[in-house]
Every structure is written in C-alpha cells, then in structure tokens.
N, C-alpha and C positions, 0 to 999 in steps of 0.2 A: 447521564450518560447520556450521548444520543449515539447514534444510527443510522449510517446510512448505507443503504440497500443498493450498488451501480451494477446493470446487466454486459460490463465493458464497451465495446469496441475501440474505436479511433479515437484520435485526438482529439475531434474533433467534435464530433458524436458525444462526449463524456467533458465536454467546455464547463459548460453550468452545474452538472453535478462536483468538478472536481474546481472550480471555485469554490463553490460552495461548503466542502470538503478543509477548501487550504484559509478559508475568513474564521475556520475553527481549531485550525492549528496554526500556532506564530508561535516567533521568534525560535531559540534553539529548543527542540521538542526532536524528539525520537519517535522513527514511525517503523510499526512492525507492521510488514510487508506481505502475505501471504498468499501467494500464488496457485495454489494448490485446485483451484478450478478448472485451470487454463491445461486442456493436451498434449503432455510433453511430446504427441507428434508431430504440433500444428507448431507449436513453438517449446525454445527450451524454457532451462531454467534463466537461465543464465542472458538468455532473450529477455524474455517476463520483465528482469533488474534494469536491465539496460531501459527499457520504454519508460517503466514508473522514475527510473533517476533522469531520463529524458522530457516526460512532463509532469515533473515537479522542479526539474534546474531553474538554477537558481533559488527558490526557496532554502531555510536559514533549517533547515531539518535535515536528520541522519536515518535514516531509510535502513532500516535490517531488512533483511529476508530468508524466514525457513519456509524449508517444504515440508512440513513433519511434526503437528500441535502435541503426538502420539504421550509426545516424555518430557512435556512441556509440566509447568510447574505454573500456578496462579498468580501465584507470588511473582515468577522469570516474562509471565504475561501481562499481567497488572505494571510493571515497572515500566511497559511500552505510553506515551500522550495519546496516539492512535493509534487504530490499526486498520490498514487497506489489503484487500482484496486484489 
C-alpha cells in the first residue's frame, strides 16, 4: 500500500503530487474521495467534487465522494483502488 499525503493547494501547486498519484492509478479504477478536511464555510462538498473532477478530467477512473466514513465498513473502503482527500 502506498500512502500519499498532500496539503491541498490549487491545481498548479499540487501538480507534482497529482501526477505521481495518477501514475499509480491507471486504467478503469475506482477512487474514493474524502473532502472532510475542507471547511464547508469555504467550499461546499459539491464544489470539492467539481474541483477534483476537473483536476483529474480525462483520466479513466470513477470518483466516488463520501463525506462521512463513520458507518462505512472496511469491506466498503477496501473496494476502492485509491483514496484521495
């Protein structure tokens, strides 16, 4: 398992880490997106999903967003090929 921790930022400042992430996630993959570190006062969850979708536009994987993991099982989490925050 590979863990990549990113501190956020705009599309340009995260380009290197995004490229590395994309090099690991190839083909028809399922990516779990957890925007739970983002303040809802600054950006709605919908805004977050639109942002990550634009960053990874054109890549062949599906992004699923969860805003809470409290009631999720390990089996559900483990069904994804990658997790992004």
